[in-house]
C-alpha positions as CSV (number, residue, x, y, z in Angstrom):
1,M,2.6,-27.8,66.1
2,N,6.2,-27.4,67.3
3,A,7.8,-30.8,66.6
4,R,11.3,-32.3,66.5
5,F,10.4,-34.8,63.8
6,D,8.2,-34.7,60.7
7,V,7.8,-38.4,60.5
8,V,8.2,-41.1,63.2
9,A,7.6,-44.7,61.9
10,L,7.0,-47.7,64.2
11,G,7.5,-51.4,63.3
12,E,10.0,-54.1,62.6
13,A,13.2,-53.7,60.6
14,M,15.0,-56.8,59.3
15,I,18.1,-57.8,57.5
16,E,17.4,-58.7,53.9
17,F,19.1,-61.4,51.8
18,N,18.2,-60.9,48.2
19,E,18.9,-63.6,45.7
20,A,21.8,-62.3,43.6
21,R,21.6,-62.0,39.8
22,S,24.7,-64.1,39.2
23,P,25.7,-67.5,37.8
24,D,26.1,-68.7,41.4
25,P,22.7,-70.0,42.6
26,H,24.0,-69.7,46.2
27,A,24.9,-66.0,46.1
28,W,22.8,-63.6,48.1
29,L,23.1,-59.8,48.4
30,Q,22.7,-58.6,52.0
31,G,20.5,-55.5,52.4
32,F,17.9,-54.1,54.8
33,G,14.1,-54.2,54.9
34,G,11.0,-53.9,57.0
35,D,8.2,-51.8,55.6
36,T,8.1,-49.0,58.1
37,S,11.8,-48.7,58.3
38,N,11.9,-48.4,54.5
39,A,9.3,-45.6,54.8
40,A,11.3,-43.8,57.4
41,I,14.5,-44.0,55.3
42,A,12.6,-42.9,52.2
43,A,11.2,-39.9,54.1
44,A,14.7,-38.9,55.3
45,R,16.2,-39.2,51.9
46,L,13.5,-36.9,50.6
47,G,14.1,-34.2,53.2
48,A,11.9,-35.0,56.2
49,R,13.2,-35.1,59.7
50,S,12.7,-38.8,60.4
51,A,12.9,-41.2,63.4
52,Y,12.2,-44.9,63.9
53,V,10.7,-46.8,66.9
54,T,11.5,-50.5,67.2
55,R,13.6,-53.1,69.0
56,V,16.6,-54.9,67.6
57,G,18.7,-57.7,68.9
58,D,22.1,-57.3,70.6
59,D,23.7,-58.9,67.6
60,A,25.6,-58.1,64.4
61,F,22.4,-57.6,62.4
62,G,21.0,-55.2,65.0
63,R,24.2,-53.2,64.9
64,R,24.1,-53.1,61.1
65,L,20.6,-51.7,61.2
66,L,21.6,-49.0,63.8
67,A,24.5,-48.0,61.5
68,L,22.1,-47.9,58.5
69,W,19.7,-45.5,60.3
70,M,22.5,-43.3,61.4
71,D,24.0,-43.2,57.9
72,E,20.5,-42.3,56.6
73,R,19.9,-39.6,59.2
74,V,17.0,-41.4,60.7
75,S,17.0,-40.8,64.5
76,T,17.6,-44.0,66.6
77,E,16.6,-42.4,69.8
78,G,13.5,-44.6,69.8
79,V,15.3,-47.8,69.1
80,A,15.8,-50.2,72.0
81,I,18.3,-53.1,72.1
82,D,17.0,-56.4,73.3
83,E,19.8,-58.6,74.8
84,S,17.7,-61.8,74.7
85,A,16.0,-61.8,71.3
86,P,17.4,-61.7,67.7
87,T,17.0,-59.2,64.9
88,G,14.6,-60.5,62.2
89,V,15.9,-61.8,58.9
90,Y,14.1,-62.4,55.5
91,F,15.1,-63.7,52.1
92,V,13.9,-62.6,48.7
93,S,13.9,-65.2,45.9
94,H,13.2,-64.4,42.2
95,G,11.3,-66.6,39.8
96,A,8.9,-66.7,36.9
97,N,6.0,-65.4,39.2
98,G,8.0,-62.5,40.6
99,H,9.7,-62.3,44.0
100,E,8.9,-64.6,46.9
101,F,9.6,-63.7,50.6
102,S,10.8,-66.1,53.3
103,Y,10.9,-64.8,56.9
104,L,12.8,-65.7,60.1
105,R,11.1,-63.3,62.5
106,T,9.3,-65.4,65.1
107,G,10.3,-64.3,68.5
108,S,12.3,-61.3,67.1
109,A,13.3,-58.4,69.3
110,A,10.8,-56.1,67.5
111,S,8.0,-58.6,68.2
112,R,8.6,-57.9,71.9
113,M,7.6,-54.3,71.7
114,H,4.8,-53.4,74.2
115,P,3.1,-50.2,75.4
116,A,5.4,-49.7,78.4
117,S,8.5,-49.9,76.2
118,L,7.5,-47.0,73.9
119,P,9.8,-44.0,73.8
120,L,7.2,-41.3,74.7
121,G,9.5,-38.4,74.1
122,V,10.0,-39.4,70.5
123,L,6.3,-40.0,69.9
124,R,5.4,-36.7,71.5
125,G,7.8,-34.9,69.2
126,T,6.4,-35.9,65.8
127,R,4.0,-34.3,63.3
128,V,3.1,-37.7,61.8
129,L,3.2,-41.3,63.1
130,H,3.5,-43.9,60.4
131,L,2.7,-47.5,61.0
132,S,1.4,-50.5,59.1
133,A,-0.6,-53.6,59.7
134,I,2.6,-55.6,59.7
135,S,3.7,-53.6,62.8
136,Q,0.5,-55.0,64.5
137,A,0.7,-58.5,63.1
138,I,4.1,-59.6,64.4
139,S,2.7,-60.1,68.0
140,A,-0.1,-59.2,70.3
141,S,2.1,-57.0,72.4
142,A,3.4,-55.1,69.3
143,C,-0.2,-54.6,68.3
144,D,-1.0,-53.1,71.7
145,A,2.1,-50.9,71.3
146,C,0.8,-49.5,68.0
147,F,-2.6,-48.6,69.5
148,A,-0.8,-47.0,72.5
149,A,1.4,-45.0,70.2
150,I,-1.6,-43.8,68.2
151,D,-3.3,-42.6,71.4
152,E,-0.1,-40.9,72.5
153,V,0.6,-38.9,69.3
154,R,-3.1,-38.0,68.7
155,S,-3.3,-36.4,72.1
156,G,-0.5,-34.1,71.0
157,G,-2.2,-33.2,67.6
158,A,-0.1,-35.4,65.3
159,R,-1.5,-37.2,62.2
160,I,-1.7,-40.9,61.8
161,A,-0.6,-42.4,58.5
162,Y,-1.6,-46.1,58.1
163,D,-0.7,-48.6,55.5
164,T,-3.0,-51.7,55.6
165,N,-0.1,-53.9,54.4
166,L,-1.7,-57.3,54.7
167,R,0.4,-60.4,55.3
168,L,-1.9,-63.4,55.8
169,K,1.1,-65.6,56.7
170,L,1.3,-63.5,59.9
171,W,-2.4,-63.6,61.0
172,P,-5.8,-64.9,59.9
173,L,-7.9,-62.6,57.8
174,A,-10.7,-62.3,60.4
175,R,-8.3,-60.9,63.0
176,A,-6.5,-58.8,60.5
177,K,-9.7,-57.2,59.4
178,A,-10.8,-56.5,63.0
179,I,-7.5,-54.8,63.9
180,I,-7.1,-53.0,60.6
181,F,-10.6,-51.6,60.6
182,E,-10.2,-50.4,64.2
183,T,-6.9,-48.7,63.2
184,L,-8.5,-47.0,60.2
185,R,-11.1,-45.5,62.5
186,R,-8.2,-43.7,64.3
187,A,-6.1,-42.9,61.2
188,D,-6.0,-39.6,59.3
189,W,-4.4,-40.8,56.2
190,A,-5.2,-44.3,54.8
191,L,-2.6,-45.8,52.4
192,P,-3.9,-49.2,51.3
193,G,-2.7,-51.2,48.3
194,L,-5.3,-52.6,45.9
195,D,-4.4,-56.2,46.6
196,D,-4.8,-55.8,50.3
197,A,-8.1,-53.9,49.9
198,R,-9.6,-56.6,47.9
199,H,-9.2,-59.0,50.8
200,L,-10.2,-56.5,53.4
201,F,-13.3,-55.1,51.7
202,G,-14.3,-57.9,49.4
203,D,-14.4,-55.6,46.5
204,D,-12.4,-55.0,43.3
205,D,-13.7,-51.5,42.5
206,P,-11.2,-48.7,43.5
207,Q,-13.9,-46.1,43.9
208,R,-15.9,-48.3,46.3
209,I,-12.8,-49.2,48.2
210,V,-12.0,-45.5,48.7
211,D,-15.6,-45.0,49.9
212,A,-15.2,-47.8,52.4
213,C,-12.0,-46.4,53.8
214,H,-13.5,-42.9,54.2
215,A,-16.5,-44.5,56.0
216,L,-14.3,-45.8,58.7
217,G,-12.8,-42.4,59.4
218,P,-9.7,-41.3,57.5
219,S,-10.0,-37.8,55.9
220,I,-7.5,-38.7,53.2
221,V,-7.4,-42.0,51.3
222,V,-4.7,-42.9,48.8
223,L,-5.3,-46.3,47.1
224,K,-2.1,-47.5,45.6
225,L,-2.7,-49.2,42.2
226,G,0.9,-50.3,41.3
227,R,1.6,-49.7,37.6
228,D,-1.8,-47.8,37.3
229,G,-0.7,-45.1,39.8
230,C,-3.0,-44.3,42.6
231,L,-6.5,-43.0,43.4
232,V,-6.5,-40.0,45.8
233,S,-9.4,-38.6,47.8
234,D,-9.6,-35.9,50.4
235,G,-13.3,-36.3,50.9
236,A,-14.3,-33.4,48.7
237,R,-12.2,-34.2,45.6
238,R,-11.1,-37.4,44.0
239,A,-8.6,-38.0,41.2
240,R,-6.5,-40.7,39.6
241,V,-2.8,-39.9,39.6
242,A,-0.9,-41.7,36.8
243,A,2.2,-43.7,37.5
244,L,5.7,-42.6,36.3
245,P,6.9,-44.9,33.5
246,V,10.2,-46.5,34.3
247,A,12.3,-49.6,33.6
248,S,11.3,-51.5,36.7
249,V,13.4,-54.5,37.9
250,D,12.3,-55.0,41.5
251,A,9.2,-53.6,43.3
252,T,10.3,-54.9,46.8
253,G,10.1,-51.5,48.6
254,A,8.0,-49.4,46.2
255,G,4.9,-49.2,48.4
256,D,7.0,-48.3,51.5
257,C,8.8,-45.6,49.5
258,F,5.4,-44.2,48.5
259,D,4.4,-44.0,52.1
260,G,7.5,-42.2,53.2
261,A,7.4,-39.9,50.3
262,F,3.8,-39.0,50.8
263,A,4.3,-38.2,54.5
264,A,7.4,-36.2,53.7
265,R,5.5,-34.0,51.2
266,M,2.4,-33.6,53.3
267,T,4.6,-32.3,56.2
268,A,6.3,-30.0,53.7
269,G,3.0,-28.4,52.9
270,D,1.7,-30.2,49.8
271,D,-1.9,-31.1,49.4
272,A,-2.8,-34.8,49.1
273,F,-2.8,-34.7,45.3
274,A,0.6,-33.1,44.9
275,A,2.0,-35.4,47.6
276,A,0.6,-38.4,45.8
277,R,2.1,-37.3,42.4
278,Y,5.5,-36.9,44.1
279,A,5.1,-40.2,45.9
280,N,4.2,-42.0,42.7
281,A,7.4,-40.8,41.1
282,A,9.5,-41.7,44.1
283,A,8.0,-45.2,44.3
284,A,8.6,-45.8,40.6
285,L,12.2,-44.8,40.9
286,A,12.5,-47.2,43.8
287,T,11.7,-50.1,41.4
288,T,14.7,-49.4,39.1
289,G,17.2,-51.2,41.5
290,Y,17.3,-54.3,43.6
291,G,16.4,-54.5,47.3
292,A,14.2,-52.5,49.5
293,V,16.6,-49.7,50.6
294,A,19.4,-49.2,48.1
295,P,17.3,-47.8,45.2
296,L,15.2,-45.4,47.4
297,P,15.6,-42.0,45.6
298,R,16.7,-38.6,46.8
299,H,14.7,-35.5,46.4
300,A,16.7,-34.3,43.4
301,D,16.1,-37.6,41.6
302,V,12.3,-37.2,42.1
303,E,12.3,-33.6,41.0
304,R,14.2,-34.5,37.8
305,A,11.8,-37.4,37.1
306,L,8.8,-35.1,37.5
307,A,10.2,-32.4,35.4
308,A,11.0,-34.9,32.6
309,Q,7.4,-36.1,32.8
310,A,5.8,-32.6,32.6
């Protein structure tokens, strides 16, 4: 298909405040986050033509996000500015049990997305639409917008990449399962994480989880297993792809990086197994720095890491 964009992601971007590694317990490092925004930036850094669809507040934080996307060569044509709602914010604390997230996102500009607000020209111009369950969980109208976007891009022949990113603080499990399963029925590429899948399918076995995803409809399933790599299936072939060993310090945006990298490589012509190997390496590199965006790698970084592993 003739498209302006390789990857269009839809969801909520937020301003991140990450607890600083310093003697001052009140010091926070300002960054950026939001799972689908991270994926869009990752895809752009890795060579894909990327765009983002969301709403931001008419405030300093919204302007910082717009500047970020422009700096990262992510098209902002699909970003609307809401004059009466704020840009979302979240905080990342670090402790003995890992990182903990605290969100200030209720009533955010992005949560006011709805089907009539969608930028149809952007959606009609992509080869892949990427979204996640968080995009749907932030509000009922945003959920409706996700389904409308899926219908719009599918009518033009684009693929749907879907991360089941489950946040039970945003919605109850029963509603999450109903929405996520319905979305998987419309998705082409399912990109669940193992922790999410355990809740959604009530099963710990990666092979059975992949089977359950395929049964709902996606032709390609990539089950992300963290330090154990990922399990990839195209329906005819199934293989475990090992993780890239790195000195990891913060896994905040690793799964999002994987999603963006996988979509970037699939649109570049890789098969699912080559794309997953590349995405594994990109995600691993994303854990070697702090924050969701700053450590996202470039294509040359990933190529060097893969060559060193060979």
